[in-house]
N, C-alpha and C positions, 0 to 999 in steps of 0.2 A: 504494500500500501504506500502511496507518496506520502510525505511528511504533512504535505499542506491539505490533505483529504480531512473533511468534516468529521469530528468524533463521533457523530452517528451512524457512521458507516462502519465502525470498529465492531467486530465480534462481540456480543454480550452487552453493548450499548443500546443502540436504537434510538429512535427519536425521543421517546420519553423520557428515558435517563439521561440524554443528551442534554436536555432543558437544565438539569441539575448541575452538570459540567459545565454549561454556559453561565451559570449563575455565579460560579466561582472563577469566570474569565478564560475558562478552558474550551476551545472551539475547534481546535485542530488536534492533529496527532503529536505534532511537534509542542504544542501547547502543553499536551499532557506528559511528553518525555521530559519537558523540561520545569515541570510541576514538581519541586522536589519533597520529600515526606519532611514533617516539622519535627519527626523524633524517629529514631529506629530502637525496638524494642529487642534485649538479646533474649530470643526464646529457644536458642540453639541447644542448650544444656539441658539433659534429661536427668532428673535425679529420682531417688527412692523415696517412698512414703517415709521411712525412717529420718532420712537426711533431709527432708523438705523444710525450709525455714519457717518457721512460725511468725506470722505478721508479714510474711513476704511474699514475693510471687515465686511459682514453681511451675515447671513442666514435668509430668508424672506418667509414664506408661504403665497402667494396671488392667486387671481384670474385673469386670463389672459383674456384682452379684445384686440380688434382690432388687431390681426395679418395681417402683410401685408410685401409684400418684394417691395423694391423700386430699380429701376436700373438707376444710375445717368449716362449721356452720356458722361461725360468729367472727366478726372483724373483717378488715380489709384484705385479708389472704384467702382467695377462694379456692388457690390451687398449691400444692406442695409436691413436686416431683422430686422423690428421694430414691439416692441408689449408694449401695456400698462398693468399695472397690478396694481390691488386694494385690499386694505384690508378694515377693518373698521376704519382704521386711516389716509388713504390719497393714493395717487397714486404715482407711479414711473414707469417710462419707460426703457425698455432693448433694446440693440441694438447688432448687429452681423454684421460685416463688411466682405464681400467676403466669406461668408458661406451660400450660399444660399439653403443647405440639412437642416440648421436648422429650417428653416420653416416646413417641413414635420415632422421632429422629433416632435416639440412643438406641431403641430395638432395633433400629434399622442399619446402624453402623456397626455392629457386631459385639463380641464380648470384650475385645481388647482394645482399649481406647487410649489414646494420648490426650491429657486433661492440663488446662493451662488457667491458672487461676490464683488468687490470695488465699494462703494456707491460715486458717486460725485452729485455737484448741478451745473447745466448749464440752464442759463436763467429761473431761479427760479424754475426748476424742478429737482426732484431727479432722478438720472439716474446710471444704470449697463451697462459697455460694456462687451461683451462676458462673462456674468454669466454663471456659470453651472447650469444646471437644473434636477430635478427630479420629477417623477409623485408621487401623494399623494393620499391616500385612504380616503375617506369621510374627507379630509381636515387635516389629520394626516399624517406627514411624514412616509413613508413605508421605511421598513429595507433597507438601502442601505450603499454601501461602500465608496461612494465618498462625501457625505454630511450628515448634521443631526447628526453628531457623532465625536469622536476624530479621525481624518483621517491620515493614513501614507503617507509619502512623501519618495520615493524610488529613487534610481538612476537609469536614464533611457539611453537608447541607441537603435539605429534604430527604429523598429517598435513597440518597448517595451515602452508604455505611462503607466503614473499612474493606468489608470483603468485596464489595462492588469495585472499589477503587483499585484494590490488589487483582482482580481479575482483569478489568480494564487494563492496567499497566502492564501485566503480564503478555495480554494479547499484544499490547502495543510494541513491546520489546521484540517478541517472537516475530511480529509480522513486518515490522516497519525499521528496525535499527540498523538493518544493513544499508538504509537509505542516507543515513547520516553521514555526512562526509569529514572528512579529517580535514582540519585546518592547516597542518604543518607537514612539510618534507619530514621523511624519517631521521634525517641526519638532525635536525632541529629537535625533534622530541627526544632524541639521545641526548644532545647538549645541554637540554632543559630539565632531563629526568622527569620526563612526563608520561603518565598513562595515556594509552590509546583513548581518543574521544568517546568511541562506541562503548569500550568497557567501563569508562568512567560514568557514561549515563546508565548503564546497567547497574554497576554497583552503588550509585546514589540511591538506587530503589530496593535492589534485593543484593547487599552486599554478602561476601561468604563470611567476613569477621572485620573485626574494628579497624584494621590496618587497610583492608581493600576500600572501606569507606572513607578513610582518611585521605588515601591518595586520589579518589575519584573527587572529592570535594575540592582539593588542591588543584587539579587538574583544570575543573570547571570555575574555579575562583580565578585562577590565571587567564583563561580564556576571556572574562569579563573584564579584567584588570587592564590585558593587553588590547583589547578593544576599546577601552576607554582612553587608553594612553595614548593609542594611535589615531584616534580621532582627535585629542587634544594637540599632539605634535603635528598633524596635517593643518590643524586651524590654525597655530602658532606661525608655521612655515608661510601659509597663505598671507597671513597678515603683516609678514616682514617682506614678502614679494610685492604687495600691494603697495608697502610704505617706501618702496626703494626711491633714494633720492627725496625722503621726506625732510621735513622743516627742522630746525635744530631752536632751542630756546636756551640761549647763553646765560648764565649766572657771573656777571662780571664781579670783580672786588667790589665795585661802587654800587651796583644793585643789590648785591649780598648785605653791604653796610646798612644801606637805605632801608631795607626790609626789616633788618634786625634792630634799627631804631624804633620800629612800632610795637616790639614785643615789651610787655611790662615784665617780664622775668627772663633769665637767663635758661636756653634750652639745657636738657640735660644731657648725659653722654650718649644716651641710647637714641633721644631725637638727633642729636649731631651725627651719628652713624647713617641713620635713615635719611637724613637729608643729603649726605654726601651720594647715596645709592639713587637719590632721586635727581638730583642734579646731574650726576653722570648720565642718567636716562634723557633727561631732558635735553642735553648738548648732543647726544648721539643723532645720528639722521636716520634712525630707525624708530619703529614704534614703542613708546614706552607702554607697558601692559602690567601694572605692578599692584599686588595687595598689600594694603598698610594695615597691619595687624596689632592691636596693643589691648591691655586690659583698660577696664573703666578708669577714667581720669588720667590715663597715661600720657595724653598731650597729643592725640592724633590730628584734633582739628587745626593746632597752632601748625604742625607740618605741612598740613593741606594748605593753610592761607600761606605760607611761603611759597609753595609751588603756584599757587593762582596768582600771587602779586609777581612772580618770576616771569610768568607768561606775558601779564599785562605791560611789564616794563619792556619786555621785546616787542611792543606795538601789536600784540595779538589779543583776541578774546578767551576768556575763559569762563568755564560754569560749573557751578558745583549744584547736584541734583539731590535732594533729600526725600527720605520716604513719605514724610508726611508735612502738611502746611505748618503745623506746629514747629517742627523740627528746622524747617527752612526759614521760618521767622528767627527761630533761636540763631541760627548761622548767619542770618543777615545783620542781627544786631551784634554779633562778635565781631562780624568783619567791620562795621560801622565803628565800633569802639577801636579797633586796632587802626583803622584809616584816619580816626580824629586823633589820635596820639602824633601823627604826623603833622598836624596843623591843618592848613587847608589843603585837603587831597584832590589831586588831579584825575583819581580812578571814579568812572562814572559807574556806580554800583545800583544795581536794581533787584528787585524781588518779583518772580512770577509763580501765581499759583493757579488753579483751576478755578477758584472762586472767586476771580477778578471781575471787576465789571467790564463790560465789552468795550467801551470808549478807550478805558486806561489800557487794557489789553493790546488794542490794535494801536495805539501809540507806541507801546513798547515793542510791540511786533516790528514796526516800521523802523525804530530807532536801532532794534539789534540788527535788523539786515542791513543797514545804511553804516553799522559800525559807531554809532552813537552811544552804545552802552560797552563799557570795557569786561565788566565782570557781573554775571547773572548766577543770582541763586534761585533756584526754582524745585518744585516737585516734578512728578513725571509729567507735567505740563510742557515741560523742556523737550519732551520727543514727538510731541504733536507734529502733524503733517507740516502745517503753516508755519512754524517757529523756524527761522533761518537765521544763521550766522554769518555776517561778512567775512571774518577771517579767525575761526575758530581753531586755537592751539590745543587747549588742555581742557578735558573732562573729569573732574572729580566726583566719584558715586560713593554718597555715604549709605553705609548700610546696604552692601550689593546684594545680598540673599532676600532684601524685600523687593527687590526688582526682578532680576533673571539675566541671563546672557543675552538675550533677544533685545532686551531694552537698553542693556549697556551697550550693545551693537548699533542701536537706533540713534543714541546720543553722539557716538563716535562718528557715524556717518554723516553727521551735520557739519563735517568740516573734512579737509583732505591732509592726510598724516596726524590726525588728532592723537595727542598722548591721553593716555588713561591712568588715572590713580583712582583704584579701588579700596575704599575704606570700611572695615566692620571694627565694630566695638564689641562683638562676640567672638572670644577666642575660639578659633577653629582648630580642631585637633589636626595634627599634621596629615594624617590618613585621609580625611575627608577634603582637606584644603589640596592636596595632590589630585584629588578626582574632580572635586567641583571648579576649582580655580586652578588647574594643572597647566593652563596656558597663560598664567600670570607669574611673573617674579613676586617673591613673596618677602616684605620687610617687616620686621617686628620690634615694637618697642617694649623691651622688657624691664623697664624701669618708672617708676612713679615719681613724679616731680617731689621735690623736698616740701614738707609742711601739708601734705595730705595726712587727714586724722582719721584714725582707726575707727572702724565700724564695729560694734559687738551687735551679734546677729542671735537671737533667741527665738524657738520654737515654742509656743504655748496653745494649751487646749482653752475651750470656753470657761473652764471652771478659774482659770488664771487671768481671764478678761477684766474683770473689775481693776485688777491691781496695775493691768496695763494703761486702762482710761486714766488711773490716777496717775501715773508716770507722764502720760502725754498732756494732761491737763497742768502738771507741774511746770513741763518743758514750755508750753505755751504761755505760761505766766511769768516765765523768765525773759520771755520776747522772741522765743525761738517760733519757728514755725513746723509744720508736719505735713505729709502725705498720709492717706487714708486710701488705699488701693482695692477696688473691687473687681473680680475678674470678669464681671459681665455688666452689660448697660442695662439690659430689660431684665424682668424677672424671670427666673426659669428654676425649676425644680425646687431645691431648698437654699439656693444660693442668693444672697442678699445682691440686689443690681445697685449701680453707683448711684442711681436717682433714689432708690427707695433707702438706701443706706444715709446718704444727704438727709433727706426728710428726718429718718429715726434719730441720726446723731445730733442734728440741729435741735431737736424736743428733748432729748434725753442727754446721752454720755457727754455732748460738746455743748449744752445749753448755756447762753451766755458768749459764746467763742464766735467770732469772726469767720465762718465757713464759705468755702467756694465750691463749684461743680465743673468738672471737666470732663468730657466725653467725645469719642470721636464722631457722635453724629451731630455736635454741633457747627455751627458755621465758623468760616475761619475768623471773623470779625468777632463773633463770640469767645471762640477760644483765645484770641490774642487780648481781648479785654479783661478776661478773667486772670491771666498770667501775668498782665500789666498789674494788675491789682494785688496778687500774691507776689509778685517781685518788688512790689513797693511796700510790702509789709499790711496792706488793709485787709489781706484774707490770711488768719492764722492758720488754718488747716484745711487743706486742697483734697476733697473728695473725688477721687478720678478713676479711670480706666488704665490700661497701659498705655494710652497716648503719651505718657511722660516717660515712657521705658528708657528713649534714648534723645540725647540732645538738649535735655532741659537742664537748666543750670541755676539754682537758686540757692546760693552759699549759706543762706540763715537757716533753711530747712535741714534740721538735724536728727528728724525722726520719721519713721516710716512704718506704719501697720498695714501688713498685706491680709485682705480677709481670704479665706479659703485657698491657703498657699498650696494645698495639693492640686489646685487646677492650672499651676504654672510649671513649665519647665525649669530646670535648674538653671539654665542660662539665662532664660528671660528674669528669674528672680535674681541674678546675679546681675543683671542690667537694671532692674529697679534699685537695688542696693547701691548701685554707682550714684544715683540721683542725691545722696545725702552723704554726708562727712566730706563736703567741699569747701567748706568754711573754717572758721577758727574752733568749732565746737566739735568734741567727738560725735560721730553718729550712733543711731541706735534704731535696727531694723529689726522689727516683731513680726514672725510669721505666725497667724491661728490657722490650727486646722485641727478638725475632729474626724475626718474621714478617710479611708482609704487604706486602713488596717496596718501591719507591722512593715510593709515593704515601702508604702508611702512615707510612714514615719521616718524609716530609714534613709530613704531618699533625700526629705528635707533636712536632716540631721548632718548631711555632707555639707551644708550652707552655714553651720555653725562650726563648722570643724575648719573651714579654710577660707581664705580672702583669694585665693589664687584663681583667676578666672580660667586658665587652662586646665588646670586639674579637675575643675567644675564641668567643663565643657566636655572632658574626656567621660566623665561619670555620665553626664547628660545623654553624650551620644551613646553609650552602651545601652542605658536605660530605655532610652525612647526611639532609636534609630534615626537614620540621616534625615529622613521625610519630615518627622516632627521635629527634630533639632532644628533643623532649617527655618521651619515655619511657614514654608509656602512650597506651592506645587510649580513655580515658575524657576526654578533653579535650574532646571536641565538635567538633573541627576535621575539616570535609568534606575530601573528596578533590577536590583541585583539577585541573583537567585542562589547564588553559591558565595560570592564574595562578603566576606565581613570587613566593613570599614573601621572595627575598633581593634580586631585582632590581627589583620592582615597588613599591616603597615609594611614589612620586610618584604613581601610579595607585591604590593604596589610600587614599592621604590624599584625592584627589580624589573619588572614591567615597565616603568618608565625609562629606565636605561635602554632596555632591550628594543623599545617603540623607537628611541631615537636612532639605533644601530639599524634597524630594516626598514624603516620608513623609505631610504633611497631606492631599495628594492622591492617595494609593495606591488608595484606594477608589473614586476617580471612573472614568467611563468612559475616560479619556485614558490610565490606566494599566491598564487592566484585563488585558492580557495579561502584564504584569510581575507584577500582584499575585497572578495564578493560578500563575505560575512561582515566585513566593515561597512560596505554600502549599504547593505540589507539593514544595519542598524540606524542609519543615519535618519 
């Protein structure tokens, strides 16, 4: 059967059962083969009744005696199928509740059966409840897909149970696996010490042992890593070719001195290192495609401002694109302060957001196209089709993962040879950075500026909430300010929304205090008015959603209470924590959580144990996976079936180097199958 055939044509599936597979995203034979089990249970070791582990799973071959069905007259149990089993070492009973059909199945299966289930001891007897069973041939377990081997466990839905999955997979492997092409020539397989592709797919489903399963996963994870790194390498090479003869942005000693005079502080050693990397990129006649990473408060914005002003000093235009109007407004005010430090600035700075009035936007659009604006701060409105630049040289994108690769390219295409600087305040584990941002050079600011105050983080339950409110009121009485963060804007389940929380706190916990409300559904003007009042100290406590996650700088706000902290990822909580402790007072970060159980509590405890954003990000990636970690579906990350972005850093690094080596050969006959697979994945 061709791998592209609809799964309904596979033996044992048919149109009705195919609908259950469709619901899981499995439509073709290839989809089925590459839907790997979520677990493998080792049911290959057969034990005796005497050696069966109590309170553990066991596989036992025994002879059945005394099969009967009992029908209690009272209670919810209407039927009990009971059988005794014996082998040379002892006896064990097995029972099936409310499953009368099992009696006929047991009778038809023969006297000697293979049983699998959890063993318990009750009233002195060993017992299994609802064990699975298979017939044997002459006392030896016959070939089975469900017991007596390494058994795959698949996701199920509707009428699609484990046995149906295993039968369908076995038929698919038998009928179609020979159609699966090998991606590499034999010598390459030997050099990389890789299992053959067909063997790897088979052993992902029905391995003979753990070693075969591990080798299979490594081979298929390698395929995913190499295809991803080849796509990145090809993209990078295309960008270099397209920018041949590109512009240079030269930072002369005079330009450097002029920009530095605007800074109210001396850059840290880490900032200086990153500035050297960026100025070298700016001066090169090649595209700059650089990711700037740094923990919360490490000074990424200052480095970005240096690059923006360097571009303007070279007579070109520059743009800073932010994920929200609130963050864009914050960056705009920061730039205004920097420029004001130099007296009467000649830099023509403007702000563009999607909520601007039509007349104002038309004027700005004209000025931008004619070169009347040097430096633009904008939201995603900057990538709209009617926004054009006269001479764009540098694009800085804040919080890249809030946008995505396509939007990043759309901004860079507003000019010729545009240099790109991507910033993220969410520390990205290296394995993820190599995968999502592999076409970018990476700069890391790994040092916080002097004077940053420590933030004390605590996890509380509702029982401790009265004490937390006492503390917050005491801080407000001292003239400090606080954030109260809600995970939702509107009422949902048992979670307080920001608006409901605002009304409640104004009447009770923070009665008599000046409160403000901020959420993403407010207009840009409404958000700006609230932030202006909070910045001026007219609002003591701001009840808000995660719109304040990045870019908000209120030095006098030293306390934050996060409601229902279990609703947030660790990286997001770390971002929220970065909004406090930015002034002269120590910060206090309080997480309220009553739900989620032991695992959730352990996850949130990570926040109380470290301030290191990279450690937190690694744990967040491990717990939530890359899609949730990045917080958006737009980042261009493929769905990996075998590759583990937490554990496979060494493999990804190896694939990255291999991709660089074989990219020039990719179009040759030697790698024809690999090239076809890469084209199919685009």
